[in-house]
Each structure stands twice: as C-alpha cells, then as structure tokens.
C-alpha positions in Angstrom: -52.3 -2.2 105.2 -50.5 -5.4 105.1 -46.8 -6.3 103.5 -46.8 -9.6 102.8 -44.0 -11.8 101.8 -44.6 -14.8 99.6 -41.9 -17.4 97.4 -42.3 -19.6 94.2 -40.3 -21.6 92.7 -39.8 -21.2 88.6 -39.7 -24.8 86.9 -36.3 -25.6 84.9 -35.9 -24.2 81.8 -38.9 -21.5 82.0 -36.3 -19.0 84.1 -37.0 -15.9 80.4 -40.4 -17.2 80.0 -41.2 -16.1 83.3 -39.6 -13.1 83.5 -40.9 -12.2 79.0 -44.8 -12.8 80.5 -43.8 -10.2 83.7 -42.7 -7.0 81.4 -46.4 -6.7 81.7 -49.6 -8.4 83.3 -52.6 -8.0 81.1 -54.3 -4.6 81.8 -57.7 -6.6 82.9 -55.0 -8.1 85.8 -54.4 -5.2 87.2 -57.5 -4.0 87.7 -58.3 -6.7 88.8 -54.9 -7.1 91.3 -56.5 -3.6 92.8 -59.4 -4.2 93.1 -59.5 -6.8 95.7 -56.9 -4.1 97.5 -54.0 -4.4 96.1 -51.4 -1.3 96.7 -48.4 -2.3 94.8 -47.1 -6.2 94.8 -43.1 -6.3 93.3 -41.2 -9.8 92.5 -37.8 -10.7 92.7 -36.0 -13.7 91.4 -32.7 -15.5 92.3 -31.8 -18.5 89.5 -35.2 -20.3 89.5 -37.4 -18.9 93.5 -38.9 -16.1 93.3 -40.0 -13.8 95.8 -42.9 -11.7 96.0 -43.8 -9.1 98.1 -47.3 -7.8 98.6 -48.8 -4.3 100.2 -52.8 -5.8 100.4 -55.6 -4.4 101.7 -56.5 -7.3 103.7 -54.5 -10.4 102.2 -57.0 -13.6 102.9 -59.8 -11.5 101.1 -57.7 -11.0 97.7 -57.1 -14.3 98.2 -60.8 -15.8 97.7 -61.8 -12.6 95.9 -59.1 -13.7 93.1 -60.0 -17.4 93.2 -62.7 -16.4 91.7 -62.1 -13.6 89.3 -62.4 -14.5 85.9 -58.8 -12.3 85.0 -56.5 -13.9 87.7 -58.3 -17.7 87.3 -56.5 -16.9 82.9 -53.8 -15.2 84.9 -53.4 -18.2 86.8 -54.1 -20.7 83.8 -51.4 -19.3 81.9 -48.4 -18.2 84.2 -48.6 -21.9 86.2 -47.0 -23.4 83.0 -43.6 -21.8 84.2 -44.2 -22.9 87.7 -42.5 -25.3 89.9 -45.4 -25.5 92.1 -49.1 -24.0 91.2 -51.1 -21.8 93.4 -54.7 -23.4 93.4 -55.7 -20.4 95.4 -57.6 -22.3 97.5 -55.5 -22.4 100.9 -55.7 -20.7 103.8 -51.6 -19.3 103.5 -50.1 -16.5 105.1 -47.0 -16.3 103.5 -43.4 -16.1 104.5 -43.6 -16.9 108.2 -41.6 -13.3 109.6 -38.0 -14.0 111.5 -36.5 -10.2 112.0 -36.6 -6.8 110.8 -34.5 -3.4 110.5 -36.5 -0.8 112.5 -37.3 2.1 110.3 -36.0 4.1 113.2 -33.3 2.4 115.6 -32.5 4.2 119.2 -31.4 7.2 119.8 -28.0 7.9 120.9 -27.2 9.9 122.9 -23.7 11.5 123.8 
C-alpha cells in the first residue's frame, strides 16, 4: 500500500463551496475511487490550502485509471471550478516529496 500526500489550493472566496461539495461525494465517484485501488482518502484544509493523504495500492495506476473514468471526469469538471490550479490527471506526479517522519516504534530504552 502506498501513502501519498498531495496539496491543492482553493480559489479565493470558494472555501465554503469546497467544504460543502465534500460533505458527501457522489456514490459513483466513491465506487470509482475504490475500484481504482484507493483504500482511504483524507483531506485537511488550512485557509485556502488543502492537504490530502491517499492510501492506495498503486498511485500511478490509480491516476491513469481515473483519468479515463467518467465519474471522476464529471467530478473533476465540477470541483475544479473551486480550485486555483486544475488537475487534469495527465501528468506523472508522485505527490509531495517526503522530508521527515517519526517512526511508529522508537528506539528501545535500556535502564
């Protein structure tokens, strides 16, 4: 399973619209995301900055599959009106570059 972080930015004044549209995504989009290998997708917002954490079997394969998926195409056309930068699913991105993480288990402490 891959864990991918993403960043997008909401167009000025569209923050409430973006939040409202994500209160519940279309059932067909949910099904398409799951069929494309998405295990979990979380979104956080800080002002106009949006941070995503995607857990997916194969991120590149998911992107290619969703680029051709009618439910995703409809969603992207709709949601992109609220974004500053539009994602066309045509690139070969790999998400944000990891910099640091705290391991799940720290070093053993001996007395």
